[in-house]
N, C-alpha and C positions, 0 to 999 in steps of 0.2 A: 227083497225089494218089490214093492207093490207095482204090478202091471195090470192095465185094464185095457181091453180092446172091444169097442162097440161095433156093431154091424147091423145091416138090415134096413137102413133108411132108404129113402128115395122120394120120387114124386108121385103123388096119388091124388085122385079127385075127391072132393067132398063126398062123405059117405063110404069111402074105401077103407081097406084094411092094410096094416103092416105088421110084421112080427120082428121085433128088435132082439138081438142076442148080445151078451156081453161075457167075454172070457176073462176070468180074474185069476191072478197068481200072486204069491206073496202075502196072502191073507189066510188066516185061520178059517177057511171058507165055511166049513161045516157048522161052525158055532158063531159065524158072523152074520149079523143082520145086514141085509143089502137093500139098496134103493136105486130108483131111477130118478134123474133130475133132468131138467131141460132149461135152455136159455134161448130166448128169442131176441131179435135185434133190438138193442137199446134197452134191454131189461136185465135185471139180475137173474141169476140161476135160481130155479125153484124146484121144490120137491114134487115129484109126480106120483110115485108109488113106492111102497116099501114091503119087504118080506122078512119076517123074523126067522131065526134059525130053525124053528119048528114048522115053518111053512105058513103061518098066519100072515095075512096081507092087510095092508091099509092104503088108502088112496086119497089124493086130493079130491075135493068135492067136484070139481069140473070134469073129472075123467071117471068118476065112480059109475059103474055100470057099462062102461065102454072099453076100459082097459083091464087087462088080466095080467098080473105079474106071477111068474113061477120061477122055480129054481131047480137045478140039476146038480146035485151034490157030487155025483160020481165024475162030472166033467167040469166042476167049478164054474158053472155057467148060470146066468140068470137071463130070463126072457121077458119081453113085454109085448103081449099081444094087444094091438091097438085096433079097435073096430069103430065104425061110424065116425071116422076122422073128420074134424072140422078145420077150417082155415086157422082158427086161433090155436090149433095144435102145432102149427109150423114153428119149428125150433130145431136147435141142435140137442140131441139127447145124449145123456151121460149116465153111466152106472158108477156107483162107488158104495162104500160101506154107508149104512144108514147114519145120518148125522155128520157126514163128511163136510169139511169146510174148504174155502177157496185155497188156502195154503197147503193143502194136502196134494198128493199125487192124483192126477186125473188123466183119463184116456183122451184120445183125440175127439171123441164123440162121433155121432152119426146124424146126418141132416135128414130131417123130415120135412117135406114141403107139400102142403095140402092146398090144392088149387080150388078156387071157388067156381 
């Protein structure tokens, strides 16, 4: 059974940094491409960053150069280092397998609130 648990969110001022973590179980983690998603109020969930099984990363354009995704295969964990945060980054952040859809199992998410 897939279980995902995100942590590390909080309230931060514009320009600040946060590091999100996600512990995953029930997935073939070492060979699984993973991703971070976010959902802000009134909007659909959107892709933020992805990491392939080999460590290669990709990002949505608006976070390129500010966010860094990494993975720790020994602990089945992925991280998202978020720097130079902007108010438009405010959202609930989720991790899941890359390509996950709404009908799949999701964790509770972690709220990131960037004040202007």
